DRENRONU-525490 format. One line per 10 residues: number of its first residue (from 1); for each residue x, y, z of N, C-alpha, C. Coordinates in steps of 0.2 Angstrom, whole numbers, padded with zeros to 4 digits. Example, Ala and Ser with C-alpha at 12.3 -4.5 7.8 and 13.67 -1.06 7.14 Angstrom:
! residues 2
1) 0066 -0028 0039 0062 -0022 0039 0066 -0016 0039; 0064 -0011 0035 0068 -0005 0036 0064 0000 0039
This chain:
! residues 330
1) -0118 -0203 -0083 -0121 -0197 -0091 -0114 -0199 -0094; -0113 -0195 -0098 -0109 -0194 -0104 -0106 -0188 -0104; -0098 -0189 -0104 -0098 -0180 -0103 -0103 -0177 -0106; -0102 -0177 -0112 -0104 -0173 -0118 -0110 -0169 -0117; -0113 -0173 -0113 -0121 -0175 -0108 -0121 -0170 -0107; -0115 -0167 -0100 -0118 -0162 -0096 -0121 -0158 -0100; -0123 -0152 -0093 -0126 -0146 -0098 -0126 -0141 -0090; -0125 -0132 -0093 -0127 -0129 -0087 -0131 -0122 -0092; -0131 -0118 -0089 -0135 -0112 -0089 -0134 -0105 -0089; -0133 -0103 -0096 -0130 -0101 -0099 -0135 -0093 -0097
11) -0129 -0086 -0097 -0131 -0082 -0093 -0136 -0079 -0094; -0140 -0081 -0101 -0144 -0075 -0104 -0152 -0080 -0102; -0150 -0085 -0100 -0155 -0091 -0095 -0156 -0097 -0102; -0151 -0101 -0105 -0151 -0104 -0110 -0150 -0113 -0106; -0150 -0116 -0108 -0145 -0120 -0106 -0141 -0123 -0113; -0135 -0125 -0111 -0129 -0124 -0118 -0127 -0133 -0114; -0123 -0136 -0119 -0117 -0141 -0114 -0110 -0139 -0114; -0109 -0142 -0108 -0103 -0142 -0109 -0096 -0147 -0111; -0095 -0145 -0118 -0090 -0151 -0124 -0085 -0152 -0120; -0085 -0160 -0120 -0081 -0159 -0116 -0072 -0155 -0119
21) -0071 -0153 -0128 -0067 -0150 -0127 -0064 -0144 -0126; -0072 -0140 -0122 -0071 -0135 -0117 -0067 -0137 -0110; -0071 -0143 -0108 -0068 -0144 -0103 -0060 -0146 -0103; -0057 -0149 -0109 -0050 -0148 -0108 -0046 -0143 -0108; -0046 -0137 -0112 -0047 -0134 -0112 -0048 -0129 -0108; -0050 -0129 -0100 -0052 -0125 -0098 -0048 -0129 -0094; -0045 -0134 -0093 -0043 -0136 -0089 -0033 -0135 -0089; -0030 -0136 -0095 -0025 -0133 -0099 -0026 -0126 -0096; -0029 -0124 -0096 -0027 -0115 -0096 -0028 -0111 -0089; -0031 -0118 -0083 -0029 -0118 -0078 -0022 -0119 -0076
31) -0018 -0122 -0079 -0011 -0129 -0076 -0008 -0122 -0077; -0011 -0119 -0087 -0006 -0115 -0087 -0003 -0110 -0084; -0008 -0104 -0081 -0008 -0102 -0076 -0006 -0101 -0071; -0007 -0108 -0065 -0001 -0108 -0062 0005 -0113 -0062; 0007 -0114 -0071 0015 -0117 -0068 0019 -0111 -0072; 0014 -0109 -0075 0018 -0103 -0082 0016 -0096 -0082; 0010 -0094 -0078 0009 -0088 -0075 0016 -0082 -0072; 0019 -0084 -0073 0027 -0080 -0070 0030 -0078 -0077; 0029 -0081 -0082 0033 -0080 -0090 0031 -0073 -0092; 0023 -0071 -0091 0025 -0067 -0096 0026 -0060 -0095
41) 0026 -0055 -0100 0033 -0050 -0102 0030 -0047 -0090; 0022 -0045 -0090 0023 -0041 -0084 0025 -0042 -0077; 0024 -0050 -0079 0026 -0053 -0073 0032 -0054 -0067; 0032 -0056 -0064 0038 -0055 -0057 0041 -0060 -0058; 0050 -0059 -0060 0054 -0063 -0061 0056 -0067 -0056; 0059 -0074 -0056 0060 -0078 -0052 0066 -0074 -0045; 0071 -0073 -0048 0074 -0071 -0046 0077 -0066 -0044; 0077 -0055 -0040 0079 -0053 -0040 0089 -0053 -0040; 0092 -0047 -0043 0097 -0044 -0045 0098 -0037 -0046; 0104 -0033 -0040 0104 -0027 -0043 0106 -0026 -0050
51) 0103 -0032 -0057 0102 -0028 -0065 0093 -0026 -0063; 0093 -0027 -0060 0084 -0030 -0059 0083 -0019 -0058; 0085 -0018 -0052 0082 -0012 -0051 0087 -0007 -0049; 0086 -0002 -0056 0089 0001 -0056 0085 0008 -0052; 0087 0008 -0046 0086 0013 -0040 0091 0016 -0035; 0090 0024 -0031 0097 0023 -0024 0092 0024 -0018; 0095 0023 -0015 0096 0027 -0009 0091 0020 -0004; 0085 0021 0001 0083 0015 0005 0078 0016 0004; 0075 0009 0007 0069 0007 0010 0067 0007 0015; 0061 0010 0019 0063 0010 0023 0053 0004 0024
61) 0052 -0001 0029 0047 -0004 0032 0047 -0007 0037; 0040 -0008 0038 0039 -0012 0045 0039 -0021 0044; 0040 -0022 0049 0044 -0031 0045 0040 -0035 0054; 0040 -0043 0055 0038 -0044 0060 0042 -0051 0062; 0049 -0052 0057 0055 -0053 0057 0057 -0056 0064; 0058 -0051 0068 0060 -0053 0073 0055 -0057 0079; 0051 -0058 0078 0045 -0060 0083 0038 -0054 0087; 0041 -0047 0086 0037 -0041 0085 0038 -0036 0078; 0033 -0033 0077 0034 -0028 0071 0040 -0023 0073; 0047 -0022 0071 0048 -0015 0068 0052 -0012 0064
71) 0053 -0008 0065 0056 -0004 0056 0060 -0007 0055; 0064 -0005 0047 0069 -0009 0047 0070 -0005 0040; 0076 -0005 0037 0076 -0001 0030 0082 -0005 0027; 0083 -0006 0020 0085 -0011 0016 0089 -0005 0009; 0093 -0007 0006 0093 -0005 -0001 0088 -0008 -0006; 0088 -0004 -0008 0079 -0008 -0016 0082 -0012 -0018; 0091 -0015 -0020 0089 -0025 -0022 0089 -0026 -0016; 0084 -0028 -0011 0086 -0029 -0005 0090 -0032 0000; 0099 -0028 -0003 0103 -0031 0003 0103 -0025 0006; 0108 -0024 0013 0109 -0022 0017 0102 -0022 0021
81) 0099 -0027 0026 0093 -0028 0029 0097 -0023 0038; 0090 -0019 0038 0095 -0016 0046 0089 -0015 0048; 0089 -0018 0053 0083 -0014 0057 0087 -0009 0066; 0079 -0006 0062 0082 0005 0069 0076 0002 0074; 0071 0001 0073 0072 -0001 0082 0069 -0005 0085; 0065 -0009 0089 0067 -0011 0094 0064 -0011 0101; 0057 -0014 0101 0052 -0010 0106 0047 -0018 0109; 0047 -0018 0114 0040 -0022 0118 0035 -0023 0113; 0033 -0014 0111 0026 -0014 0106 0028 -0017 0099; 0023 -0011 0095 0022 -0011 0088 0024 -0007 0084
91) 0029 -0007 0083 0031 0000 0076 0031 -0002 0071; 0024 0002 0068 0021 -0001 0058 0022 0008 0058; 0019 0006 0048 0018 0011 0045 0024 0017 0044; 0028 0016 0041 0035 0020 0042 0036 0025 0036; 0034 0029 0036 0038 0034 0030 0043 0039 0032; 0047 0041 0026 0052 0045 0023 0050 0053 0024; 0056 0059 0028 0056 0062 0026 0056 0066 0020; 0053 0072 0020 0056 0072 0010 0065 0071 0008; 0068 0076 0011 0076 0072 0013 0078 0068 0015; 0072 0063 0017 0077 0056 0016 0081 0058 0025
101) 0082 0062 0029 0086 0062 0034 0080 0057 0041; 0074 0058 0041 0070 0055 0045 0062 0050 0043; 0062 0045 0050 0057 0043 0048 0050 0042 0051; 0047 0043 0048 0040 0043 0056 0037 0039 0055; 0033 0036 0062 0030 0030 0061 0027 0032 0068; 0022 0022 0070 0016 0023 0074 0020 0017 0079; 0019 0019 0088 0019 0014 0092 0013 0009 0095; 0014 0005 0094 0004 0001 0095 0006 -0003 0100; 0002 -0004 0103 0001 -0012 0107 0002 -0017 0106; 0004 -0021 0104 0007 -0028 0104 -0004 -0029 0100
111) -0002 -0032 0097 -0010 -0033 0095 -0016 -0027 0095; -0015 -0025 0097 -0022 -0016 0095 -0018 -0013 0090; -0022 -0015 0085 -0019 -0013 0076 -0022 -0009 0076; -0031 -0009 0078 -0037 -0001 0078 -0034 0003 0082; -0033 -0001 0088 -0031 0005 0094 -0027 0011 0087; -0029 0015 0095 -0022 0023 0093 -0016 0019 0097; -0009 0022 0093 -0004 0023 0092 0000 0030 0096; 0006 0030 0097 0010 0038 0097 0013 0038 0093; 0015 0042 0090 0020 0044 0081 0027 0046 0084; 0032 0041 0083 0040 0044 0085 0040 0046 0076
121) 0047 0048 0079 0053 0049 0074 0058 0049 0074; 0064 0045 0070 0069 0042 0070 0074 0045 0065; 0081 0044 0066 0082 0048 0059 0085 0043 0058; 0088 0042 0052 0086 0037 0044 0093 0032 0048; 0097 0033 0054 0103 0026 0054 0097 0023 0064; 0092 0027 0063 0090 0022 0071 0092 0027 0076; 0092 0032 0076 0095 0036 0080 0092 0043 0081; 0089 0045 0089 0084 0053 0090 0076 0048 0090; 0077 0043 0096 0067 0041 0094 0067 0048 0096; 0062 0048 0095 0060 0057 0098 0049 0054 0097
131) 0047 0055 0102 0039 0056 0106 0037 0061 0104; 0034 0062 0097 0030 0064 0094 0023 0070 0095; 0018 0063 0097 0012 0066 0097 0011 0060 0100; 0005 0061 0105 0000 0054 0106 -0007 0055 0104; -0009 0046 0103 -0016 0046 0101 -0017 0047 0091; -0011 0042 0089 -0011 0043 0084 -0009 0036 0079; -0010 0037 0073 -0008 0029 0068 -0007 0032 0062; -0003 0028 0061 -0005 0031 0048 0003 0037 0051; 0006 0039 0054 0012 0044 0049 0010 0048 0043; 0011 0054 0041 0015 0057 0032 0017 0061 0038
141) 0024 0062 0032 0026 0072 0033 0023 0074 0027; 0021 0082 0027 0021 0084 0024 0024 0086 0017; 0024 0085 0013 0030 0088 0003 0035 0092 0006; 0034 0096 0012 0038 0103 0014 0042 0100 0021; 0041 0096 0023 0043 0093 0028 0042 0098 0035; 0036 0100 0034 0038 0103 0043 0028 0103 0046; 0028 0099 0042 0020 0094 0045 0019 0088 0049; 0017 0084 0050 0013 0075 0052 0008 0074 0050; 0005 0071 0046 0001 0070 0043 -0004 0063 0049; -0007 0062 0051 -0011 0057 0054 -0018 0056 0055
151) -0020 0051 0059 -0026 0050 0060 -0027 0049 0067; -0033 0049 0068 -0035 0047 0075 -0040 0045 0077; -0042 0039 0081 -0050 0038 0081 -0054 0037 0074; -0048 0037 0069 -0054 0031 0064 -0059 0037 0063; -0057 0043 0064 -0065 0047 0063 -0062 0055 0061; -0053 0054 0063 -0051 0061 0063 -0044 0062 0057; -0043 0067 0054 -0037 0069 0050 -0033 0074 0054; -0031 0074 0058 -0025 0078 0063 -0017 0081 0058; -0017 0086 0060 -0007 0090 0056 -0006 0093 0064; 0000 0088 0063 0003 0093 0071 0009 0098 0068
161) 0010 0103 0066 0018 0107 0066 0022 0106 0071; 0025 0105 0066 0032 0103 0070 0038 0107 0070; 0036 0115 0068 0039 0120 0068 0035 0125 0075; 0031 0123 0076 0026 0128 0079 0023 0121 0088; 0026 0116 0084 0024 0111 0090 0016 0111 0092; 0013 0111 0087 0004 0111 0088 0002 0107 0084; -0006 0104 0086 -0010 0100 0080 -0013 0101 0079; -0017 0101 0071 -0027 0105 0071 -0029 0101 0067; -0037 0099 0071 -0039 0095 0065 -0037 0097 0058; -0040 0093 0055 -0039 0098 0049 -0048 0092 0044
171) -0047 0085 0045 -0057 0083 0045 -0058 0079 0050; -0066 0081 0051 -0069 0087 0045 -0067 0091 0048; -0066 0098 0042 -0066 0102 0043 -0073 0109 0049; -0070 0113 0052 -0076 0118 0057 -0081 0116 0053; -0087 0115 0056 -0092 0117 0052 -0094 0109 0046; -0092 0108 0050 -0092 0101 0045 -0093 0096 0046; -0098 0089 0048 -0094 0082 0051 -0095 0078 0047; -0092 0073 0049 -0090 0069 0044 -0090 0057 0046; -0098 0057 0048 -0099 0052 0054 -0100 0046 0051; -0091 0042 0047 -0089 0036 0046 -0083 0036 0046
181) -0077 0030 0045 -0071 0028 0047 -0067 0031 0044; -0062 0034 0045 -0057 0039 0039 -0051 0032 0043; -0050 0031 0039 -0042 0027 0041 -0040 0029 0035; -0033 0027 0034 -0026 0028 0031 -0024 0035 0026; -0026 0041 0030 -0026 0045 0026 -0018 0050 0022; -0019 0052 0014 -0013 0055 0012 -0017 0062 0009; -0011 0067 0011 -0012 0071 0010 -0008 0075 0002; -0011 0078 -0001 -0010 0080 -0011 -0002 0083 -0008; 0003 0083 -0013 0010 0088 -0011 0011 0093 -0012; 0002 0099 -0013 0003 0105 -0013 -0001 0105 -0006
191) -0004 0101 -0002 -0006 0103 0003 -0013 0102 0006; -0017 0101 -0001 -0023 0105 0000 -0029 0101 0000; -0025 0096 -0002 -0031 0091 -0004 -0029 0082 -0001; -0038 0079 0006 -0033 0073 0005 -0037 0065 0005; -0035 0063 0004 -0040 0054 0002 -0035 0050 0007; -0042 0047 0010 -0043 0043 0014 -0049 0037 0013; -0048 0033 0017 -0051 0027 0013 -0056 0025 0021; -0064 0023 0018 -0069 0024 0020 -0076 0021 0021; -0079 0020 0026 -0085 0013 0025 -0091 0019 0023; -0088 0027 0022 -0096 0026 0019 -0099 0024 0014
201) -0105 0022 0013 -0104 0021 0008 -0109 0013 0007; -0105 0011 0011 -0106 0000 0014 -0100 -0002 0010; -0096 -0005 0012 -0090 -0007 0010 -0084 -0001 0011; -0076 -0002 0007 -0073 0001 0009 -0072 0005 0005; -0072 0010 -0001 -0071 0017 -0003 -0066 0021 -0002; -0061 0024 -0006 -0057 0032 -0006 -0063 0036 -0009; -0064 0042 -0003 -0068 0048 -0005 -0057 0051 -0005; -0061 0061 -0005 -0056 0065 -0005 -0062 0072 -0003; -0056 0078 0002 -0058 0082 0003 -0054 0086 0006; -0056 0092 0003 -0051 0099 0003 -0051 0098 0007
211) -0046 0104 0010 -0044 0107 0014 -0049 0114 0018; -0054 0116 0012 -0062 0120 0014 -0067 0114 0016; -0066 0108 0014 -0073 0105 0016 -0073 0103 0009; -0074 0102 0003 -0077 0103 0000 -0076 0091 0000; -0078 0090 -0001 -0078 0083 -0002 -0079 0078 -0009; -0077 0074 -0010 -0081 0069 -0019 -0079 0061 -0017; -0082 0056 -0019 -0079 0049 -0019 -0077 0046 -0025; -0068 0045 -0025 -0064 0044 -0030 -0065 0040 -0031; -0065 0032 -0029 -0066 0028 -0030 -0067 0021 -0026; -0071 0015 -0028 -0071 0009 -0026 -0064 0008 -0022
221) -0064 0006 -0018 -0056 0004 -0014 -0054 0004 -0008; -0045 0003 -0008 -0044 0006 -0006 -0037 0009 -0002; -0033 0013 0004 -0024 0016 0002 -0023 0019 -0004; -0027 0024 -0003 -0026 0028 -0009 -0018 0033 -0006; -0015 0032 -0012 -0008 0035 -0010 -0009 0041 -0019; -0005 0047 -0016 -0001 0051 -0024 0002 0048 -0025; 0004 0052 -0031 0009 0051 -0036 0012 0058 -0035; 0022 0059 -0037 0022 0061 -0035 0024 0071 -0033; 0021 0070 -0040 0017 0076 -0041 0014 0079 -0039; 0006 0076 -0036 0000 0076 -0035 -0004 0075 -0043
231) 0001 0071 -0050 -0006 0071 -0054 -0009 0066 -0056; -0009 0061 -0052 -0011 0056 -0053 -0011 0052 -0044; -0015 0047 -0043 -0018 0043 -0039 -0019 0038 -0039; -0015 0030 -0034 -0012 0024 -0034 -0018 0022 -0029; -0022 0015 -0028 -0027 0013 -0026 -0027 0008 -0027; -0028 0005 -0022 -0031 -0004 -0021 -0037 -0006 -0023; -0039 -0011 -0028 -0045 -0012 -0031 -0041 -0021 -0032; -0051 -0021 -0033 -0050 -0029 -0033 -0044 -0030 -0041; -0041 -0036 -0039 -0038 -0041 -0046 -0042 -0043 -0050; -0039 -0046 -0056 -0042 -0051 -0062 -0043 -0059 -0059
241) -0034 -0059 -0055 -0031 -0066 -0052 -0033 -0068 -0049; -0038 -0065 -0044 -0041 -0068 -0037 -0040 -0068 -0032; -0035 -0061 -0033 -0032 -0056 -0029 -0037 -0049 -0025; -0030 -0044 -0027 -0029 -0039 -0029 -0024 -0036 -0031; -0027 -0029 -0034 -0020 -0025 -0038 -0021 -0019 -0037; -0017 -0015 -0041 -0016 -0008 -0037 -0019 0000 -0044; -0021 0001 -0044 -0025 0004 -0050 -0025 0013 -0052; -0025 0016 -0058 -0023 0024 -0056 -0029 0026 -0059; -0027 0032 -0057 -0031 0034 -0061 -0029 0045 -0061; -0027 0051 -0066 -0025 0054 -0068 -0029 0059 -0064
251) -0026 0064 -0059 -0032 0069 -0056 -0033 0073 -0055; -0039 0077 -0055 -0043 0077 -0051 -0051 0071 -0053; -0050 0070 -0062 -0056 0068 -0062 -0054 0066 -0067; -0049 0061 -0069 -0047 0053 -0073 -0051 0049 -0071; -0049 0041 -0076 -0052 0037 -0078 -0049 0029 -0076; -0054 0029 -0070 -0048 0024 -0067 -0046 0020 -0071; -0038 0017 -0070 -0036 0013 -0073 -0032 0006 -0071; -0031 0000 -0074 -0026 -0005 -0070 -0022 -0005 -0072; -0013 -0005 -0066 -0006 0000 -0065 -0005 -0007 -0065; -0007 -0013 -0060 -0001 -0016 -0060 -0007 -0024 -0055
261) -0006 -0029 -0062 -0011 -0036 -0055 -0007 -0045 -0058; -0004 -0045 -0052 0002 -0048 -0052 -0001 -0057 -0051; 0003 -0061 -0059 -0003 -0070 -0060 0004 -0068 -0056; 0002 -0077 -0052 0010 -0082 -0049 0005 -0086 -0043; 0007 -0087 -0038 0009 -0086 -0030 0006 -0080 -0030; 0010 -0075 -0030 0010 -0069 -0024 0005 -0065 -0029; 0001 -0063 -0028 -0003 -0059 -0035 -0010 -0056 -0026; -0008 -0056 -0021 -0015 -0051 -0016 -0008 -0045 -0014; -0011 -0040 -0017 -0004 -0034 -0016 -0009 -0029 -0012; -0004 -0024 -0010 -0006 -0019 -0004 -0002 -0014 -0002
271) -0002 -0010 0002 0001 -0005 0004 0007 -0002 -0002; 0001 0000 -0007 0008 0002 -0010 0011 0008 -0009; 0017 0012 -0015 0020 0019 -0011 0023 0022 -0016; 0023 0027 -0016 0029 0031 -0025 0033 0032 -0022; 0040 0031 -0025 0048 0036 -0019 0049 0042 -0025; 0052 0045 -0019 0052 0056 -0017 0055 0057 -0027; 0055 0054 -0028 0056 0055 -0036 0053 0053 -0044; 0046 0052 -0040 0040 0047 -0044 0043 0039 -0048; 0047 0038 -0045 0051 0034 -0054 0051 0025 -0054; 0049 0024 -0046 0047 0019 -0046 0039 0018 -0041
281) 0037 0010 -0040 0032 0010 -0037 0035 0007 -0031; 0033 0006 -0026 0036 -0001 -0022 0026 -0003 -0017; 0027 -0011 -0017 0022 -0013 -0015 0022 -0019 -0010; 0019 -0026 -0005 0016 -0029 -0003 0014 -0033 -0008; 0015 -0042 -0007 0009 -0043 -0011 0010 -0050 -0004; 0005 -0053 -0007 0005 -0064 -0002 0003 -0068 -0004; 0000 -0072 -0005 -0003 -0075 -0006 -0011 -0076 -0006; -0014 -0078 -0012 -0022 -0074 -0013 -0025 -0077 -0008; -0023 -0084 -0005 -0030 -0083 0000 -0026 -0083 0007; -0021 -0079 0009 -0022 -0074 0012 -0024 -0067 0012
291) -0026 -0067 0016 -0025 -0061 0018 -0022 -0054 0024; -0024 -0059 0030 -0022 -0054 0034 -0017 -0047 0035; -0017 -0043 0037 -0011 -0038 0037 -0007 -0039 0041; -0007 -0041 0047 -0003 -0041 0052 0002 -0052 0051; -0003 -0056 0048 0001 -0062 0048 0005 -0065 0044; -0004 -0062 0038 0000 -0065 0030 0008 -0065 0029; 0011 -0068 0024 0018 -0072 0020 0018 -0063 0014; 0015 -0057 0021 0018 -0049 0013 0025 -0050 0012; 0026 -0049 0005 0034 -0049 0004 0035 -0043 -0001; 0040 -0040 -0001 0041 -0030 -0006 0040 -0033 -0010
301) 0041 -0029 -0015 0043 -0030 -0024 0042 -0021 -0026; 0045 -0018 -0032 0047 -0014 -0033 0047 -0015 -0041; 0046 -0006 -0043 0043 -0009 -0051 0043 -0002 -0054; 0045 -0001 -0061 0048 0007 -0063 0041 0009 -0065; 0039 0014 -0061 0035 0017 -0064 0031 0016 -0071; 0037 0018 -0074 0033 0019 -0081 0039 0012 -0086; 0034 0008 -0084 0036 -0001 -0088 0038 -0002 -0084; 0042 -0010 -0085 0045 -0015 -0086 0041 -0019 -0079; 0044 -0021 -0077 0043 -0029 -0071 0043 -0028 -0066; 0038 -0031 -0062 0041 -0030 -0052 0044 -0034 -0052
311) 0047 -0035 -0046 0055 -0038 -0044 0053 -0036 -0039; 0052 -0046 -0035 0052 -0047 -0028 0058 -0047 -0024; 0061 -0041 -0017 0064 -0037 -0017 0066 -0042 -0011; 0059 -0045 -0006 0060 -0050 -0001 0060 -0056 0000; 0063 -0061 0003 0059 -0066 0000 0061 -0071 0007; 0054 -0073 0013 0054 -0076 0019 0049 -0079 0021; 0048 -0079 0026 0043 -0081 0029 0038 -0077 0034; 0038 -0070 0032 0037 -0066 0039 0031 -0062 0034; 0033 -0056 0037 0026 -0050 0037 0029 -0045 0033; 0031 -0044 0028 0035 -0036 0025 0033 -0034 0023
321) 0028 -0024 0025 0022 -0023 0024 0027 -0015 0025; 0022 -0008 0021 0023 -0004 0020 0029 0000 0017; 0033 -0002 0011 0037 0001 0009 0038 0007 0006; 0044 0008 0008 0048 0017 0007 0051 0022 0004; 0051 0020 -0003 0059 0023 -0006 0059 0028 -0008; 0067 0031 -0003 0068 0038 -0002 0075 0041 -0006; 0075 0040 -0010 0084 0040 -0014 0088 0047 -0011; 0086 0050 -0008 0089 0055 -0004 0097 0054 0004; 0090 0050 0006 0091 0042 0011 0096 0042 0010; 0103 0040 0019 0108 0039 0016 0110 0036 0025
């Protein structure tokens, strides 16, 4: 059949011809995307340098570059990589204390990614390792540094009081129930609201719950985080380029908007965080054909929060995840 005679079905039901010119145009667009997609103003530069990244402090992250997952830190430009933990178990999900003096993380049995770990803290130089609480994962310091929020059994959100050395249940609050998975909770800077990923309603989506028990659906997506001042949230959702993207919305009732959608080979985006001063967004991205959070080639990127391109700051064949920047860390 001659090329111009090929037919396709129009969405409305009409039969249309696929003209040779349209086919050639489509092929050219695909080729331009793969070979030149990194050259538009919002794309990822080919090389990162100190001039590209105007940020201070240290980035903490987890990586399997030594054979198992451990906690590392590096400068915001990717230099000065330092290994902070060395355990036969997996050390994952690091986060800074507000003052940049400590790092909290979860220690899991190797390969047991859905089970419970133990929550530890270390000093910024990797010393003073301290067990905080058992049977927990995905920890986060509260904004005042006096507590650690964490997830337990994918059914509860707990808070460990570092002053009183006691834990208490936040979600579900007394008199309430929530019979769905609760994953990767994050508490607002004012301590009044928690956003978390859940399978309630089918598929992963974001919900919020106040400390009084009021709850609502926030967005279709996962891995929600707060801006440094609580004025908006960021989260992961489907992207335009056959991967995932970062979306944002003003809190509490803003309209979701696309914040970052990478082109090029690394366009499957996950693990977002906001620097303590709110000036930078960090995340990891891997090739779109990959996804597994413990084996895909996730690499770390940093981007000015208000405009400017994302810059790739790790370049290796391993899995670098959950970057977090604290400008006060030394």
